N, C-alpha and C positions, 0 to 999 in steps of 0.2 A: 037606378040600375046601370044606367051607362057609366057612371062614375065607379060604380063597383066593378064593372067589367074592365074598365081602363085599369084600375087598381091591380086587379088579379093579373091583367095582362103584363103590366110593369114588373109586378113580383116574379111572373113565371120568365121574363126576359133576364132579369137580375140573378134567379136562380139557375138559368142555364149559364150565363157568364161565370157565375162562382164555379159551377160544376165544370166548365172548361179549364179554368184555373186549376182546379183541384185535380182533374185528370192529368193535366202536363205536370204539377208537382208529384203526383203518386207515380206516374211513368218514370219521372226521373230517380226517384226513391226506389222504384222497382230495378232500375239499370244499376244504381249504387248497390243494391242488395245482391244483384247477380254478379257484380265485380268482388263482392266480399265473399259470396260463397265459392267464387273460383280461387280466390286468395286462400280460403280457409280449406278448399280441397287440396292445393298444393302444399299447405303446411305440413302434413305428416312425412311428406317425402322429403322436405327440407329440413325437417327436425331429424329424419333419419340419418341424412348426409352429415348434419352438424355433429350429430352423436357418434357417428363412426370416425369422423375426423377427430373429435375430442378424444375418442378411445386411442386412436393412433398416436396422438400427441401425447398422453398419458404413458402409453407403452414406450414410447421413445425417451421420455424423460426419466421413466424408471431404469431403462437400460443404461441411459447416460449417467444416472447416479450410481449404478451399481459400478459402472467403469470408472468412476471418479473415485468411488470408495476404495475399490482394488487397486488404483494408482497411489492414493494416500497410504494405504497400508504398505505398499512397496517402499514408499519415500519415508515413512516413519522412523526407520533406522538411520537414514541419513540426517534426518532432524535432531536424533539422540546423540549422533557423532558430532554434529555442529555445536549442540548444546554443550556436550563435554569438552569440546576444543575451546569454547568460550570460556567454561569454568576453568580451565588450565591455564588459559592466558591471563585471566583475572588473578588467578593465585600467583602466576610469574610476576606480573606486574606489580601485585602488591608485595610480593618479595624484593623486587627490584626497587620499589618505593622504600621499603624499609632500610635496605642497604645504601640507598642514596641519603637517606636521612642519616644514617650512622656514619657514613664517609663525611657528610656536611658537618656533623658535630665535631668528628675528629679532625677535620681541616681547620675548624673554628679554633680547636685546641692548639693546632699546630701554630695558626696565626698568632695566638696569643702568646705561645712560646718564644716565636720569633720576635714579636715585638718586645717582649720582657728582655730578651737577649740583647736586643739593640744592635749595636755595630760590633760587638764582640765576636758575632759569627762571621763577619766579613773581614775582620781583623785576622780571626783565625785561619780562613781560607787563604788569604794574602800570605802569612806567615808559612802555612803549609806549601803553598806554590812556592816560595823563595826557598824553602828547605830542599824541596825536590829539585829546583834549578841548581842549587849549589852542589847537592849531591850528585847530579848528572855531570856537572863540569869537574867535580873531584874525579868521578870514574873516567873520564874521558881523558884528563891529564895522566892518571896511572896507566890507562891503555896507551897513551902516546909514549910514556917512559919506556913501557915495556917493550914497544915495538922499535924504539931506537936502540935499545940496549941489545937487541937481537940482531 
């Protein structure tokens, strides 16, 4: 029985040591749960403030969106005018391109005509110049004669 008493005594000491460790662990768990309770108690107030801020942000966003829509409606005629100007300038540019193309083909025809004529055009111009010079000198002599006779 001595051995039995010693065994029970050792088991009692071990049980007391395990109980002490469990008490410490349970106290720590109780402190953690108290912190969680405090956080959970504060949560509704924080959620209310977050929801009110979110509501304010949504209200401001709606106001901003309405303002942007109003300004876009005010600018729409300007965009239509710019579009019309762009279309008009495109039409003008295309007509200028057509006119330039026709002038280019006309110029090409003139080049061909000049190259066909060759030097005859230059000779004709020189002959015409010579004729005008002769006619001028004849007029001058006639004027000089009329002035000397007077």
